[in-house]
VOZATI-78223 format. One record per atom (N, C-alpha, C): residue in three letters; x, y, z. Coordinates in steps of 0.05 Angstrom, whole numbers, plus 32768, in hexadecimal, padded with zeros to 4 digits. Example, Ala and Ser with C-alpha at 12.3 -4.5 7.8 and 13.67 -1.06 7.14 Angstrom:
<sites>
ala81087F8E809Cala80F67FA6809Cala81087FBE809Cser81017FD3808Eser81117FEB808Fser81028001809D
</sites>
This chain:
<sites>
met8163812E80DAmet8171811580D3met816080FC80DAasn814A810080EAasn813A80E980F2asn812E80DB80DAglu812680EA80C5glu811A80DE80AEglu812E80CC809Fleu814880D380A0leu815C80C38093leu816180A980A3val815F80AB80BDval8162809380CEval814C807F80C9ile8134808A80C3ile811D807880BDile811F806C80A1ile8126807C808Eile812780738072ile813F8061806Cala815580678078ala816E80598072ala816B803A8074pro8161802F808Apro815F8012808Bpro814B80068076ile813680168071ile8122800D805Dile8130800B8041ala813E8021803Aala814C80228020ala8162800D801Fala817080088035ala81867FF58035ala817C7FD98030val81657FD1803Cval815B7FB68039val81507FB3801Cile81437FC88012ile81397FC77FF6ile81507FC37FE3val81667FD37FE7val817D7FD07FD5val818A7FB57FD8leu818B7FAA7FF0leu81967F8F7FF4leu81857F7B7FE5gly816B7F7D7FE5gly815A7F6B7FD6gly815F7F6D7FB8lys81647F867FAFlys816A7F8A7F93lys81857F7C7F8Bile81997F7F7F9Dile81B37F737F98ile81B17F547F98leu81A37F4A7FABleu81A07F2D7FADleu81917F227F94gly817E7F317F8Agly816F7F287F72gly81807F2A7F59glu818F7F407F57glu819E7F457F3Eglu81B67F327F3Cthr81C37F2C7F53thr81DA7F1A7F53thr81D37EFD7F51gly81BA7EF77F55gly81B17EDB7F54gly81B77ECC7F6Eala81BF7EDB7F83ala81C47ECE7F9Dala81AA7EC27FA8ile81947ECF7FA2ile81797EC37FA8ile81697EC47F8Eser815E7EAD7F87ser81517EAB7F6Dser81367EBA7F6Dpro812D7EC37F55pro81137ED07F53pro80FC7EBE7F5Egln80FE7EA47F5Agln80EA7E927F64gln80E87E937F83thr80FF7E957F90thr81007E977FADthr80F17EB07FB6phe80F67EC67FA9phe80E87EDF7FB0phe80CA7EDD7FAAarg80C27ECF7F95arg80A67ECC7F8Farg80997EBB7FA5asp80A77EA67FAEasp809D7E957FC4asp809B7EA57FDEthr80AF7EB77FE2thr80AF7EC87FFAthr80967EDA7FFAasn80907EE57FE3asn80787EF67FE1asn805F7EE77FE8lys805E7ECE7FE0lys80467EBE7FE7lys80447EBA8005ile805A7EB58012ile805A7EB2802File80517ECC803Cleu805B7EE38033leu80547EFD803Eleu80367F028039tyr802D7EFD8021tyr80127F048018tyr7FFD7EF28027trp80037ED88029trp7FEF7EC68033trp7FF17EC08051ile80097EC4805Dile800D7EBC8078ile80177ED2808Bser802E7EDD8085ser803B7EEF8098ser802C7F09809Dile80257F188087ile80187F31808Bile7FFB7F2E8094pro7FEC7F1A808Apro7FD17F158096pro7FD37F0F80B4ala7FE77F0080BDala7FEA7EFA80D9ala7FEF7F1480E9leu80007F2580DEleu80067F3F80EBleu7FED7F5080EDleu7FDE7F5280D7leu7FC67F6280D7leu7FB07F5880E9leu7FAC7F3D80E9leu7F987F3180FBleu7F9E7F388118arg7FB77F348120arg7FBF7F38813Carg7FBC7F568144leu7FC67F688133leu7FC57F84813Aleu7FA97F8F8139thr7F997F878125thr7F7E7F918122thr7F6D7F88813Aala7F707F6F8142ala7F607F658158ala7F677F738172arg7F817F7A8176arg7F8A7F86818Earg7F847FA4818Fala7F7F7FB08178ala7F7D7FCD8176ala7F627FD78181asp7F627FF0818Aasp7F4A7FFC8195asp7F3B800A817Dleu7F257FFE8174leu7F178008815Dleu7F0B80248162ala7F07802B817Bala7EFD80468182ala7F12805B817Aala7F2B80538177ala7F4080668170ala7F3F806F8153leu7F2C80638144leu7F2A806B8128leu7F2280898125gly7F1880958139gly7F1180B18138gly7EF780B7812Agly7EE280A68130gly7EC880AA8124gly7EC980A88106trp7EBB80BA80F9trp7EB980B980DBtrp7ECF80C880CDasn7EDF80D880DCasn7EF280E980CFasn7F0780DA80BFleu7F1280C580CAleu7F2680B580BCleu7F1980A880A3phe7F02809D80A6phe7EF480908090phe7EEF80A48079leu7EE580BB8080leu7EDF80CF806Bleu7EF880D9805Eala7F0D80DD806Dala7F2680E78061ala7F3380D3804Eval7F3480BA8057val7F4180A58047val7F30809F802Etyr7F16809B8032tyr7F068093801Atyr7F0180AB8008gly7F0180C38014gly7F0080DB8003gly7F1880DD7FF1thr7F2F80D67FFCthr7F4880D67FEBthr7F4680C07FD5tyr7F3C80A97FDDtyr7F3A80937FC9tyr7F27809A7FB2ile7F1380AA7FB8ile7F0080B37FA3ile7F0B80C97F92leu7F1A80DC7F9Eleu7F2580F27F90leu7F3C80EB7F7Dleu7F4E80D97F87leu7F6780D47F78leu7F6280C97F5Cpro7F5080B67F57pro7F4C80AD7F3Cpro7F4480C37F29phe7F3480D67F33phe7F2B80ED7F22phe7F4380FE7F1Aphe7F5581047F2Ephe7F6D81137F28phe7F7E81057F14ala7F8380EB7F18ala7F9480DB7F06ala7F8880DA7EEAtrp7F6E80D67EE9trp7F6180D47ECFtrp7F6280EF7EC0gly7F5D81057ECFgly7F5E811F7EC3gly7F7981277EB8ile7F8E81227EC8ile7FA981287EC0ile7FB181177EA8gly7FAA80FE7EA9gly7FB080EC7E92gly7FA280F47E79arg7F8980FC7E7Barg7F7A81067E63arg7F87811F7E58phe7F9081317E6Aphe7F9D814A7E61phe7FB681447E50phe7FC5812F7E58phe7FDD81287E4Aphe7FD881137E34lys7FBE810E7E2Flys7FB680FC7E19lys7FC180E07E1Bglu7FBF80D47E33glu7FC880B97E37glu7FB480A67E2Bglu7FBE808F7E21glu7FAB807B7E16glu7F9D806C7E2Carg7F87805F7E26arg7F7580557E3Aarg7F8180417E4Elys7F91802E7E44lys7F9D801A7E56lys7FAF80277E6Aarg7FBF803B7E61arg7FD180487E74arg7FC1805A7E86leu7FAC80667E7Cleu7F9B80777E8Dleu7F8E80677EA3ala7F86804E7E9Cala7F7B803C7EB0ala7F8F80367EC6ile7FA880327EBFile7FBD802E7ED2ile7FC180467EE4ser7FBF805E7ED9ser7FC280767EE9ser7FAD80787EFFthr7F9480717EF8thr7F7F80727F0Cthr7F82805B7F20leu7F8C80447F17leu7F90802D7F29leu7FA480337F3Fval7FBC803D7F36val7FD280407F49val7FD180597F5Aser7FBF806C7F52ser7FBE80867F60ser7FBA80827F7Emet7FAB806D7F86met7FA680697FA3met7FB380507FAEarg7FC080407F9Darg7FCB80267FA6arg7FE780297FB1ser7FE880337FC9ser800280357FD7ser800C80197FDFasn802680167FE1asn80327FFD7FEBasn80307FFD800Agln80187FFC8014gln80137FFF8030gln801D7FE78040val801C7FD08034val80237FB78043val80407FB08041phe804A7FAB8029phe80667FA18026phe807B7FB6802Cmet80747FD0802Amet80877FE58031met807C7FF68048gly80617FFB8048gly8056800C805Dgly805880018079ile80527FE7807Cile80547FDB8097ile80707FDB80A2pro80847FD38092pro80A07FD5809Cpro80A87FF280A2ala80A080058091ala80A880218095ala809C802C80AEval8082802780B2val8074803080CBval8080802380E3ser8087800980E1ser80937FFB80F8ser80AE80088100ile80BE800E80ECile80D8801B80F2ile80D5803780FCala80C2804680F0ala80BF806380F6ala80B080678110met809C80578117met808A805D812Dmet808680478141gly80928030813Cgly8091801A814Fgly8075800E8152ser807080028169ser80577FF3816Dser803E8005816Cala8041801E8176ala802A80308175ala802380368158gly8036803A8147gly8031803E812Bgly80248026811Eleu802E800E8125leu80227FF68119leu80057FF28121glu7FFE7FFA813Aglu7FE27FF88142glu7FD1800B8132ala7FDA8023812Eala7FCB8036811Eala7FCA802D8101met7FDF802180F7met7FE0801780DCmet7FCB800180D8ser7FC97FEF80ECser7FB67FD980EAser7F9A7FE380E9leu7F947FF880F8leu7F79800480F8leu7F73801080DDphe7F87801E80D2phe7F84802B80B8phe7F7F801680A2leu7F8F800080A3leu7F8C7FEB808Fleu7F717FDD8092ala7F697FD880ABala7F4F7FCB80AFala7F387FDB80A3met7F3A7FF580A6met7F258007809Cmet7F26800B807Eser7F3E800A8072ser7F4180148057ser7F467FFE8042leu7F4F7FE68049leu7F587FD38035leu7F437FCB8021val7F2B7FC6802Bval7F157FBE8019val7F107FD48004gly7F0C7FEC800Dgly7F0780027FFBgly7F1E80087FE8tyr7F3680047FF3tyr7F4F80087FE3tyr7F4F7FF67FCAhis7F487FDD7FCEhis7F487FCA7FB8his7F307FD07FA5val7F187FD37FB1val7F007FD57FA1val7F017FEF7F90leu7F0780057F9Dleu7F06801F7F8Eleu7F1C80227F79ser7F3480177F7Fser7F4A80197F6Bser7F4480087F53ile7F3A7FF07F58ile7F347FDE7F41ile7F1C7FE87F32thr7F087FF17F40thr7EEF7FFB7F33thr7EF580147F22ser7F0580267F2Cser7F0A803F7F1Dser7F1A80387F04ser7F2E80267F06ser7F3D801F7EEEser7F2C800F7EDAgln7F197FFF7EE4gln7F077FF17ED2gln7EF580047EC3leu7EEC80197ED1leu7EDB802D7EC4leu7EEA803B7EADval7F0480427EB2val7F14804F7E9Dval7F19803C7E86leu7F2080237E8Dleu7F27800F7E79leu7F1180087E66ser7EF980047E72ser7EE27FFB7E62ser7ECD80107E5Cgly7ED080277E6Agly7EBC803C7E67gly7EA380377E77gly7EA380227E88gly7E8C801C7E99gly7E9180037EA9leu7E7F7FFD7EBBleu7E807FE57ECCleu7E6C7FD07EC2ser7E757FB87EC1ser7E627FA27EBBser7E5D7F927ED4pro7E477F837ED5pro7E427F727EECpro7E597F5E7EF1arg7E657F547EDBarg7E7B7F417EDDarg7E937F4E7EEBser7E997F677EE3ser7EB17F747EEFser7EAC7F7B7F0Dval7E937F827F14val7E8D7F877F30val7E907F6E7F41ile7E857F577F36ile7E877F3E7F45ile7EA47F357F47ala7EB37F387F31ala7ECF7F307F32ala7EDF7F407F46thr7EDA7F5A7F47thr7EE77F6B7F5Bthr7EE17F637F77phe7EC77F5E7F7Cphe7EBF7F557F97phe7ECC7F3B7F9Fleu7ECE7F287F8Dleu7EDA7F0E7F93leu7EF77F117F99lys7F057F227F8Alys7F217F277F8Flys7F267F327FAAval7F157F457FB2val7F187F527FCCval7F147F3F7FE3val7EFE7F2F7FE2val7EF77F1D7FF8val7F0A7F067FFAarg7F1A7F007FE4arg7F2E7EEB7FE6arg7F497EF57FEEasn7F4C7F107FF1asn7F667F1B7FF9asn7F6B7F148016pro7F817F06801Cpro7F867EFD8037pro7F8A7F14804Bmet7F947F2B8041met7F987F428053met7F7E7F4F805Aval7F6C7F508047val7F517F5A804Cval7F437F488060cys7F457F2E805Ccys7F387F1A806Ecys7F437F1D808Aala7F5E7F20808Cala7F6A7F2280A6ala7F617F3B80B5cys7F5F7F5180A7cys7F557F6A80B3cys7F387F6780BCleu7F277F5C80ABleu7F0B7F5880B3leu7F087F4580CBala7F197F3080CBala7F187F1D80E2ala7F217F2B80FBgly7F367F3C80F9gly7F407F4B8110gly7F2B7F5E811Bile7F1D7F6C8109ile7F077F7E8111ile7EF17F6F811Fleu7EEA7F588115leu7ED57F488121leu7EDE7F3F813Ecys7EF77F378140cys7F017F2F815Bcys7F007F46816Eser7F087F5E8165ser7F087F768176ser7EEB7F7D817Fphe7ED87F7C816Cphe7EBD7F828173phe7EB17F6E8187leu7EBA7F558185leu7EB07F408196leu7EBF7F3F81B1gly7ED27F5181B4gly7EE17F5281CDgly7EF87F3F81CFleu7EFF7F3181B8leu7F157F1E81B8leu7F2E7F2C81B0arg7F367F4081BFarg7F4D7F5181B8arg7F687F4581C1gln7F677F3081D0gln7F807F2281D9gln7F7C7F0481D3phe7F8C7EFA81C0phe7F8B7EDE81BAphe7F987ECD81D0pro7F917EB481D2pro7FA07EA281E5pro7FBE7EA481DFgly7FCE7EA081F4gly7FEB7EA581F2gly7FF87E9881DAtrp7FF37E7E81D6trp80027E7081C0trp7FF97E7981A5ile7FDF7E8181A2ile7FD67E8C8188ile7FE27EA88184asp7FE37EB88198asp7FEE7ED38196asp800C7ED2818Eval801B7EC0819Bval80377EBE8195val803C7EB38178thr802B7EA08170thr802D7E968155thr80287EAC8140leu80137EBC8144leu800E7ED28132leu80247EE68132lys802F7EEC8149lys80457EFF814Blys805E7EF5813Dval80657EDC8140val807C7ED18133val80797ED28114leu80617ECA810Bleu805C7ECB80EEleu805D7EE880E4gly80527EFB80F3gly80527F1780EBgly806D7F2380EBasp807E7F1B80FEasp80997F278100asp80AB7F2080E9ile80A67F0A80DBile80B87F0380C5ile80B37F1480ACgly809E7F2380ACgly80967F318094gly80A67F4A808Ethr80AE7F5A80A2thr80BA7F74809Dthr80D27F74808Agly80E77F658091gly80FE7F648081gly80FA7F568066leu80EB7F408067leu80E67F31804Eleu80D77F41803Aala80C37F518043ala80B37F628031ala80C57F768022leu80D77F838031leu80E97F968024leu80FD7F898012leu81087F728019leu811A7F638007leu810C7F5C7FEDala80F47F517FF0ala80E47F497FD8ala80DD7F617FC7leu80D77F787FD3leu80D27F907FC4leu80EA7F997FB4gly81017F997FC1gly811A7FA07FB2gly811F7F8E7F9Bala811B7F747F9Eala81207F617F89ala810D7F657F72ser80F57F707F77ser80E17F737F62ser80E57F8B7F51ile80F67F9E7F59ile80FA7FB77F4Bile810C7FB17F32lys81017FB87F1Blys81107FB57F02lys81137FD07EF4val812B7FD97EF1val81307FF37EE5val81447FF07ECEthr813D7FFB7EB7thr814F7FFA7EA0thr815A80167E9Cser814C80287E8Eser815480437E8Bser814580557E9Eala8153805D7EB4ala8145806C7EC9ala813B80877EBEarg814B80947EAEarg814280AE7EA3arg812980AB7E92gly812980977E80gly811280937E6Fgly80F9808C7E7Fleu80FD807B7E94leu80E680737EA4leu80DB808B7EB3phe80EC809C7EBDphe80E280B37ECCphe80D280C67EBAgln80DB80C97EA1gln80CC80DB7E8Fgln80B080D17E88thr80AC80B67E89thr809280AB7E83thr808080A87E9Bthr808C80A77EB3thr807D80A07ECBthr807A80B77EDEtrp808680CE7EDAtrp808880E37EEEtrp806D80ED7EF7arg805980EE7EE5arg803F80F97EEDarg803180E77F01asp803180CD7EFBasp802480BA7F0Dasp803380B77F27cys804E80B97F25cys805E80B87F3Ecys805880D07F50ala805480E77F43ala804E81007F53ala803380FD7F60ile801F80F27F52ile800580EE7F5Dile800780DB7F75lys801680C57F72lys801780B17F87lys802780BB7FA0leu803E80C77F9Bleu805180CE7FB1leu804C80E97FBDile803E80FB7FAEile803A81167FB9ile801C811C7FBCleu800C81197FA6leu7FF081217FA7leu7FE0810F7FBBhis7FE480F57FBAhis7FD580E37FCBhis7FD880EA7FE9pro7FF180EB7FF3pro7FF480F28010pro7FEB810E8016leu7FEE81208002leu7FE7813C8006leu7FC8813F800Aile7FB981317FFAile7F9C81327FFCile7F9381268017val7F9F8110801Fval7F9981048039val7F9F81188050tyr7FB78124804Etyr7FC081378062tyr7FAC814F8065ile7FA38159804Eile7F908170804Eile7F758167805Aleu7F6B81508052leu7F518147805Cleu7F538140807Aleu7F6981368083leu7F6C813080A0leu7F71814980B0ser7F79815F80A3ser7F7B817980B0ser7F5F818480B4ile7F4D817F80A1ile7F32818880A3ile7F21817580B6leu7F28815B80B4leu7F1A814780C3leu7F2E813A80D6pro7F35814780ECpro7F4C813E80FCpro7F478123810Aval7F5D8114810Dval7F5D80FB811Cval7F7580FD812Fglu7F7980E8813Fglu7F9080E88152glu7FAA80EA8142lys7FBE80F8814Dlys7FD680FF813Elys7FE580E78133ser7FE980D28142ser7FF880BB8138ser7FE980AE8121met7FCE80AE8122met7FBF80A3810Dmet7FC280B380F4met7FC180CD80F6met7FC580DF80DFmet7FE180DA80D3gln7FF680D880E4gln801180D380DAgln801380B980CAval800780A480D5val8008808A80C9val7FF9808A80AEval7FE2809680ADval7FD180958094val7FDF80A5807Eval7FEA80BC8084val7FF780CC8070val801180BF8067phe802080B4807Bphe803980A68075phe8034808E8063ala8020807E806Aala801980668059ala8010806E803Eser80028085803Bser7FF8808E8022ser800F80988010ala8026809F801Cala803D80AA800Dala804E80938003met8047807A8008met805780647FFEmet805580627FE0pro806880557FD3pro806780527FB6pro8051803F7FADval804F803B7F93val803A802A7F87val803D800E7F91ala802680027F99ala80267FE77FA4ala802F7FD27F8Eval803F7FBF7F97val804A7FAB7F85val80337F9A7F79asn801E7F957F88asn80097F847F7Easn7FF87F927F68ser7FFD7FAB7F63ser7FF07FB97F4Dser7FF67FAC7F32leu800E7FA07F30leu80167F927F18leu80047F7A7F12val7FFD7F6B7F28val7FEB7F547F25val7FD07F5D7F1Bval7FC67F737F27val7FAC7F7E7F1Fval7FAC7F867F01ala7FC27F947EF9ala7FC47F9D7EDDala7FC47F867ECAgln7FD37F717ED1gln7FD47F597EC0gln7FB87F4C7EBEgly7FAA7F4A7ED5gly7F907F3D7ED5gly7F7B7F4C7EC6met7F7E7F677EC4met7F6B7F787EB6met7F737F807E9Aser7F897F747E90ser7F937F797E75ser7F997F977E71met7FA57FA37E85met7FAE7FBF7E82met7FCC7FC07E7Casp7FD77FD77E7Dasp7FF37FDB7E75asp80057FD17E8Cglu800C7FB77E8Cglu801B7FAC7EA2glu80387FB57EA1lys80437FBB7E8Alys805F7FC47E88lys80617FDF7E96tyr804E7FF17E90tyr804F800C7E9Dtyr804B80097EBBthr803A7FF67EC3thr80367FF27EE0thr804F7FEB7EEEgly805F7FD87EE2gly80787FD07EEDgly808C7FE87EEFglu808B7FF97EDAglu809D80107EDAglu809580247EF1leu807B80277EF5leu807180397F0Aleu807A802E7F26ile807880147F2Aile808080087F44ile809D800E7F49ala80AE80097F34ala80CB800D7F37ala80D2802A7F3Dval80C8803C7F2Cval80D080587F2Eval80C580657F48ser80AC805F7F4Eser80A0806B7F67ser80AF80617F80thr80B880487F7Fthr80C6803D7F96thr80E1804B7F99ile80EF804F7F83ile8108805D7F84ile8105807A7F8Dleu80F180887F82leu80EC80A47F89leu80E380A77FA6ser80D680937FB1ser80CC80957FCCser80E280977FE1val80FA808E7FD9val811180917FEBval811680AF7FF0phe810F80C07FDDphe811380DD7FE0phe80FA80EB7FEAser80E280E17FE3ser80CA80EE7FEBser80C180E78008leu80C680CF8010leu80BE80C7802Bleu80CB80D78042pro80E580DD8040pro80F180EE8054pro80E481098057ile80DA81148041ile80CC812E8042ile80B2812B8052trp80A38115804Dtrp808B8111805Btrp8090810B8079ile80A580FD807File80AD80F7809Bile80B2811280A9arg80C08124809Carg80C6813E80A8arg80AC814F80ACleu809B814F8097leu8082815E8098leu806F815480AEleu806F813980B1leu805C812D80C4leu8067812D80E1gly8081813380E3gly808D813480FEgly80908118810Aile8095810480F9ile809880E98104ile80B480E68111
</sites>
């Protein structure tokens, strides 16, 4: 029953966000503005504080790096191969490779880990994000660009790099790593409290905004068109990480956090990437909606398997 205790508040807040959005109690513009606050202020503040305070030696040497980046390299090939087998057209195939590794680690993963594992889980999560966020963006966008255009151009490489270095969450993680390496693991009291206050506002707001962003028309029809990519994201992605971390072991709580975060549904910001790269944005939105709904059923299974 522990997994239901963990998932129930997450699902409840997401549903509340959906109700508030559908009834017009909170306008879509308010939720868009909320996302900007989360993206530019709240979550970067949380990541900066946690990453700076975390013990980088706890990363477990190269094992975590190899397992996570090995997964990021393998997943696009699986998604591409399965899509080719089912004769998907190129724009949709590019989306399949894009979202195969793009878990909703921040807007859903951080609140879920916080509820499930408390402060110890958040510390492990911050280390994982610090190590993986740059590669997460670069490899997902690069693989989808390869599928979309059949190759990489200097312009696409530069554009990808600029998007990554401007990402506030990536910048926050890198700044936190730098502080940790320099021994600045404890900020002055007023700065630490400021970052904590800003970070604490993110958990509930992120889940409310996620619920409001879900748009579902015909659930049955959407499931029939999205089930393959949802299965890759919700089952294959965490399974590959789990297998690789079994071969390349790390500390138990770190393994739990990484697999749990990998089991999250498709990241909401994948829609922005799809729009910017002229891919199938409608299908991307459908994947975000369906994978989020299905994760209510898949996440409890991973919680039980991981012993959280």
